[in-house]
Each structure stands twice: as C-alpha cells, then as structure tokens.
N, CA, C and O of each residue as an XYZ file, in Angstrom:
440
protein
N       0.858     -1.179      0.000
C       0.000      0.000      0.000
C       0.897      1.233      0.000
O       1.937      1.265      0.659
N       0.474      2.246     -0.751
C       1.235      3.493     -0.797
C       0.323      4.663     -0.434
O      -0.886      4.500     -0.266
N       0.918      5.827     -0.321
C       0.144      7.015      0.027
C      -0.914      7.337     -1.027
O      -1.909      7.989     -0.711
N      -0.726      6.905     -2.245
C      -1.739      7.130     -3.289
C      -3.037      6.384     -2.976
O      -4.097      6.741     -3.490
N      -2.958      5.359     -2.143
C      -4.135      4.564     -1.772
C      -4.965      5.207     -0.662
O      -6.012      4.672     -0.297
N      -4.527      6.330     -0.123
C      -5.256      6.969      0.976
C      -6.472      7.755      0.494
O      -7.505      7.754      1.163
N      -6.370      8.419     -0.638
C      -7.516      9.207     -1.131
C      -8.743      8.344     -1.421
O      -9.850      8.752     -1.071
N      -8.603      7.179     -2.039
C      -9.785      6.344     -2.262
C     -10.467      5.885     -0.958
O     -11.614      5.439     -0.982
N      -9.771      5.994      0.155
C     -10.365      5.655      1.456
C     -11.192      6.806      2.017
O     -11.812      6.676      3.072
N     -11.198      7.933      1.308
C     -11.973      9.084      1.758
C     -11.139     10.132      2.470
O     -11.693     11.052      3.071
N      -9.834     10.015      2.418
C      -8.954     10.996      3.039
C      -8.581     12.033      1.975
O      -7.999     11.690      0.945
N      -8.911     13.276      2.224
C      -8.725     14.366      1.278
C      -7.280     14.867      1.315
O      -6.772     15.209      2.383
N      -6.625     14.912      0.173
C      -5.239     15.375      0.099
C      -5.161     16.871      0.372
O      -5.824     17.665     -0.295
N      -4.355     17.249      1.345
C      -4.084     18.657      1.653
C      -2.715     19.054      1.113
O      -2.518     20.185      0.668
N      -1.775     18.122      1.155
C      -0.443     18.336      0.601
C       0.045     16.989      0.088
O       0.182     16.036      0.856
N       0.304     16.915     -1.197
C       0.821     15.669     -1.737
C       2.267     15.856     -2.135
O       2.644     16.841     -2.770
N       3.050     14.898     -1.749
C       4.470     14.884     -2.071
C       4.723     13.584     -2.838
O       3.802     13.026     -3.436
N       5.930     13.117     -2.822
C       6.225     11.876     -3.527
C       5.452     10.715     -2.906
O       5.185     10.700     -1.704
N       5.106      9.766     -3.729
C       4.405      8.579     -3.269
C       5.342      7.785     -2.360
O       6.498      7.538     -2.706
N       4.832      7.392     -1.203
C       5.651      6.650     -0.240
C       4.979      5.329      0.097
O       3.753      5.226      0.132
N       5.801      4.330      0.342
C       5.321      3.021      0.779
C       4.861      3.130      2.227
O       5.536      3.753      3.047
N       3.723      2.532      2.547
C       3.176      2.575      3.907
C       3.501      1.274      4.629
O       3.286      0.185      4.096
N       4.020      1.396      5.842
C       4.396      0.230      6.642
C       3.432     -0.046      7.784
O       3.513     -1.104      8.409
N       2.520      0.877      8.074
C       1.580      0.704      9.177
C       0.979      2.032      9.567
O       1.042      2.998      8.806
N       0.393      2.088     10.752
C      -0.251      3.303     11.213
C       0.062      3.591     12.667
O       0.488      2.713     13.418
N      -0.158      4.842     13.051
C       0.060      5.291     14.431
C      -0.995      6.336     14.760
O      -1.278      7.211     13.941
N      -1.580      6.252     15.948
C      -2.540      7.253     16.431
C      -1.985      7.923     17.674
O      -1.466      7.250     18.565
N      -2.091      9.239     17.740
C      -1.669      9.950     18.937
C      -1.520     11.431     18.670
O      -1.199     11.859     17.561
N      -1.764     12.208     19.725
C      -1.709     13.661     19.602
C      -0.617     14.306     20.450
O      -0.376     15.506     20.324
N       0.031     13.556     21.287
C       1.102     14.106     22.111
C       2.399     14.033     21.302
O       2.911     12.945     21.037
N       2.917     15.181     20.918
C       4.046     15.225     19.992
C       5.278     14.486     20.500
O       5.925     13.774     19.732
N       5.611     14.640     21.772
C       6.797     13.961     22.301
C       6.619     12.449     22.276
O       7.579     11.718     22.032
N       5.416     11.977     22.523
C       5.107     10.546     22.470
C       5.207     10.058     21.024
O       5.818      9.026     20.749
N       4.609     10.803     20.116
C       4.616     10.428     18.708
C       6.042     10.413     18.155
O       6.401      9.524     17.384
N       6.843     11.385     18.546
C       8.196     11.497     18.025
C       9.021     10.235     18.301
O       9.848      9.838     17.480
N       8.796      9.621     19.437
C       9.589      8.442     19.787
C       8.933      7.129     19.366
O       9.505      6.060     19.577
N       7.729      7.199     18.769
C       7.017      5.958     18.474
C       6.554      5.778     17.029
O       6.268      4.653     16.618
N       6.475      6.838     16.262
C       6.072      6.687     14.862
C       7.189      5.968     14.123
O       8.347      6.383     14.159
N       6.825      4.888     13.455
C       7.810      4.140     12.696
C       7.956      4.681     11.287
O       7.038      5.305     10.755
N       9.090      4.447     10.697
C       9.339      4.870      9.319
C       8.258      4.295      8.411
O       7.959      3.102      8.457
N       7.684      5.156      7.592
C       6.674      4.725      6.638
C       5.261      4.607      7.188
O       4.355      4.196      6.463
N       5.054      4.955      8.440
C       3.716      4.850      9.004
C       2.859      6.070      8.667
O       3.372      7.156      8.399
N       1.547      5.863      8.688
C       0.580      6.939      8.541
C       0.196      7.366      9.950
O      -0.174      6.535     10.779
N       0.284      8.671     10.219
C       0.026      9.201     11.552
C      -1.349      9.847     11.573
O      -1.601     10.800     10.836
N      -2.248      9.327     12.422
C      -3.593      9.854     12.602
C      -3.592     10.762     13.827
O      -3.300     10.315     14.937
N      -3.919     12.044     13.624
C      -3.814     13.041     14.686
C      -4.741     14.220     14.403
O      -5.344     14.308     13.334
N      -4.843     15.113     15.369
C      -5.536     16.387     15.168
C      -4.533     17.536     15.157
O      -4.921     18.701     15.073
N      -3.269     17.216     15.239
C      -2.225     18.230     15.308
C      -1.816     18.672     13.903
O      -1.069     17.977     13.214
N      -2.315     19.834     13.491
C      -2.020     20.351     12.161
C      -1.057     21.511     12.192
O      -1.113     22.394     11.336
N      -0.172     21.519     13.174
C       0.757     22.646     13.293
C       2.147     22.289     12.754
O       2.405     21.152     12.359
N       3.018     23.274     12.749
C       4.364     23.107     12.192
C       5.171     22.069     12.966
O       6.033     21.401     12.394
N       4.898     21.929     14.264
C       5.622     20.940     15.059
C       5.252     19.513     14.654
O       6.103     18.624     14.682
N       4.005     19.289     14.281
C       3.592     17.965     13.814
C       4.313     17.620     12.508
O       4.733     16.480     12.311
N       4.453     18.591     11.630
C       5.176     18.366     10.381
C       6.633     18.030     10.680
O       7.213     17.164     10.025
N       7.226     18.700     11.655
C       8.613     18.417     12.039
C       8.749     16.988     12.574
O       9.706     16.287     12.242
N       7.800     16.561     13.395
C       7.826     15.199     13.929
C       7.691     14.181     12.797
O       8.434     13.199     12.758
N       6.755     14.404     11.879
C       6.581     13.489     10.751
C       7.847     13.418      9.904
O       8.219     12.348      9.423
N       8.492     14.536      9.729
C       9.731     14.577      8.959
C      10.836     13.798      9.665
O      11.528     12.995      9.039
N      11.005     14.031     10.966
C      12.035     13.314     11.738
C      11.800     11.814     11.745
O      12.748     11.033     11.670
N      10.536     11.409     11.835
C      10.188      9.989     11.891
C      10.170      9.334     10.513
O      10.082      8.110     10.407
N      10.252     10.131      9.474
C      10.116      9.661      8.097
C       8.781      8.944      7.908
O       8.706      7.875      7.303
N       7.719      9.573      8.450
C       6.361      9.049      8.290
C       5.950      9.130      6.829
O       6.410     10.003      6.093
N       5.081      8.213      6.413
C       4.590      8.240      5.034
C       3.608      9.387      4.837
O       3.566     10.001      3.771
N       2.806      9.679      5.885
C       1.790     10.726      5.766
C       1.227     11.067      7.137
O       1.351     10.302      8.093
N       0.609     12.233      7.204
C      -0.206     12.642      8.340
C      -1.648     12.656      7.848
O      -1.927     13.157      6.759
N      -2.565     12.110      8.643
C      -3.994     12.245      8.367
C      -4.586     13.065      9.505
O      -4.628     12.619     10.651
N      -5.041     14.267      9.176
C      -5.668     15.143     10.166
C      -7.124     14.712     10.335
O      -7.893     14.701      9.374
N      -7.492     14.362     11.555
C      -8.823     13.839     11.853
C      -9.712     14.912     12.478
O      -9.229     15.983     12.843
N     -10.997     14.630     12.601
C     -11.976     15.554     13.199
C     -12.002     16.904     12.476
O     -12.286     17.927     13.099
N     -11.714     16.921     11.192
C     -11.657     18.172     10.425
C     -10.666     19.172     11.008
O     -10.870     20.383     10.916
N      -9.602     18.667     11.602
C      -8.572     19.553     12.164
C      -7.936     20.370     11.043
O      -7.714     19.873      9.939
N      -7.653     21.613     11.345
C      -7.074     22.530     10.356
C      -5.574     22.322     10.212
O      -4.885     21.958     11.165
N      -5.094     22.556      9.020
C      -3.662     22.574      8.745
C      -3.222     24.030      8.747
O      -3.659     24.815      7.906
N      -2.364     24.389      9.683
C      -1.888     25.765      9.789
C      -1.110     26.144      8.525
O      -0.408     25.308      7.956
N      -1.234     27.396      8.087
C      -0.533     27.832      6.871
C       0.980     27.598      6.919
O       1.569     27.171      5.926
N       1.610     27.875      8.062
C       3.056     27.648      8.144
C       3.387     26.159      8.107
O       4.447     25.770      7.616
N       2.488     25.328      8.621
C       2.685     23.874      8.565
C       2.549     23.378      7.129
O       3.308     22.510      6.697
N       1.590     23.922      6.390
C       1.413     23.542      4.988
C       2.663     23.898      4.181
O       3.116     23.119      3.342
N       3.205     25.070      4.443
C       4.414     25.504      3.749
C       5.590     24.583      4.062
O       6.348     24.209      3.168
N       5.737     24.218      5.343
C       6.837     23.353      5.754
C       6.646     21.937      5.216
O       7.621     21.273      4.862
N       5.404     21.471      5.150
C       5.119     20.138      4.591
C       5.524     20.097      3.123
O       6.102     19.116      2.655
N       5.219     21.162      2.407
C       5.600     21.243      0.995
C       7.115     21.220      0.859
O       7.665     20.523      0.006
N       7.772     21.982      1.699
C       9.233     22.089      1.666
C       9.912     20.747      1.944
O      10.923     20.416      1.324
N       9.346     19.970      2.889
C       9.971     18.706      3.309
C       9.350     17.469      2.667
O       9.762     16.349      2.968
N       8.372     17.653      1.792
C       7.779     16.512      1.105
C       6.947     15.619      2.001
O       7.010     14.394      1.894
N       6.167     16.225      2.886
C       5.300     15.472      3.804
C       3.899     15.404      3.203
O       3.285     16.435      2.926
N       3.401     14.193      3.005
C       2.027     13.992      2.539
C       1.069     14.253      3.696
O       1.251     13.718      4.790
N       0.046     15.078      3.456
C      -0.952     15.374      4.482
C      -2.342     15.200      3.891
O      -2.644     15.690      2.803
N      -3.179     14.491      4.637
C      -4.567     14.243      4.249
C      -5.466     14.694      5.388
O      -4.999     14.920      6.504
N      -6.755     14.823      5.106
C      -7.710     15.254      6.124
C      -8.980     14.421      6.032
O      -9.325     13.890      4.977
N      -9.669     14.323      7.170
C     -10.940     13.609      7.236
C     -11.774     14.187      8.375
O     -11.242     14.755      9.329
N     -13.073     14.032      8.257
C     -13.957     14.434      9.356
C     -14.063     13.331     10.402
O     -14.599     13.557     11.486
N     -13.563     12.155     10.092
C     -13.648     11.030     11.028
C     -12.784     11.254     12.266
O     -11.754     11.924     12.183
N     -13.190     10.701     13.418
C     -12.309     10.688     14.582
C     -11.108      9.767     14.312
O     -11.143      8.945     13.396
N     -10.074      9.909     15.096
C      -8.857      9.125     14.890
C      -9.129      7.626     14.837
O      -8.632      6.934     13.950
N      -9.919      7.125     15.787
C     -10.180      5.687     15.837
C     -10.829      5.200     14.548
O     -10.390      4.208     13.965
N     -11.863      5.889     14.108
C     -12.581      5.458     12.907
C     -11.720      5.598     11.644
O     -11.781      4.753     10.751
N     -10.933      6.650     11.576
C     -10.036      6.824     10.423
C      -8.986      5.723     10.401
O      -8.703      5.145      9.351
N      -8.414      5.438     11.556
C      -7.395      4.386     11.643
C      -8.003      3.012     11.356
O      -7.359      2.160     10.744
N      -9.225      2.805     11.793
C      -9.904      1.536     11.528
C     -10.112      1.358     10.016
O      -9.860      0.280      9.479
N     -10.565      2.397      9.345
C     -10.760      2.347      7.892
C      -9.434      2.041      7.193
O      -9.374      1.201      6.295
N      -8.376      2.732      7.616
C      -7.049      2.498      7.063
C      -6.587      1.056      7.324
O      -6.088      0.386      6.420
N      -6.757      0.588      8.563
C      -6.272     -0.739      8.943
C      -6.926     -1.847      8.114
O      -6.265     -2.808      7.721
N      -8.217     -1.708      7.852
C      -8.903     -2.718      7.025
C      -8.321     -2.739      5.614
O      -8.075     -3.810      5.059
N      -8.103     -1.578      5.043
C      -7.532     -1.500      3.694
C      -6.090     -2.005      3.688
O      -5.676     -2.712      2.770
N      -5.340     -1.642      4.705
C      -3.930     -2.055      4.797
C      -3.825     -3.581      4.909
O      -2.978     -4.205      4.269
N      -4.694     -4.165      5.727
C      -4.687     -5.625      5.907
C      -5.056     -6.346      4.611
O      -4.514     -7.410      4.312
N      -5.969     -5.769      3.851
C      -6.399     -6.440      2.616
C      -5.361     -6.337      1.503
O      -5.346     -7.161      0.588
N      -4.501     -5.334      1.577
C      -3.476     -5.165      0.541
C      -2.186     -5.904      0.878
O      -1.284     -6.024      0.049
N      -2.119     -6.398      2.117
C      -0.971     -7.197      2.542
C       0.238     -6.382      2.668
O       1.299     -6.901      3.018
C-alpha cells in the first residue's frame, strides 16, 4: 500500500508529495510521544495540524499525516510540509474510525 491509496479511502489530500510506501499506522496527539514511536513509513492519525507535527513526521520519516476531526492545517505547517515533502490528508472522522478504515484497507493489501 502506498500514500496514493489513501484518497480512495476518503482521506482528502491537503499536501501531496512523492508517493511513499506505507508500513503501518500510528494514532496519537502528544508530539513527544509520537516522536519516539512513529515508525518509518507509518501513517500518523492526529488532530495536530501545526508546524511541530510536520517536524515530527519529517524526523520519523512518516509516510503521511492524516488530520482527523476536520482539524485545520496551519498555513506555516502547509508551507513546511511542501518544503519537506510530507504527505498530508484530512478527514472528518475521529482518529479511531479513520485508523480503523485504514487498517482494514492495509490488511487487505498485505
């Protein structure tokens, strides 16, 4: 599964960068916790749409951020995501439901 497979799941692209291979998913909103636990290639489900979240995704080499609950992407975060090639998507779903939708698709694609 790659980041191109996220839009058909109903996740709206806010910033698209190069297509990345997805290795799994991570849910969490505490940046320090996420920074030490997001694995390379994972999709991060969060409500944190600020520049610090983009920095964490970049450091972790995450495949993408999915902003849940219609969380806003701050303008400076969007600019930094573009600069660093961070894929960002958005959904109105809560984190659990978004991650559940992703997990079912991820499991079926092997």
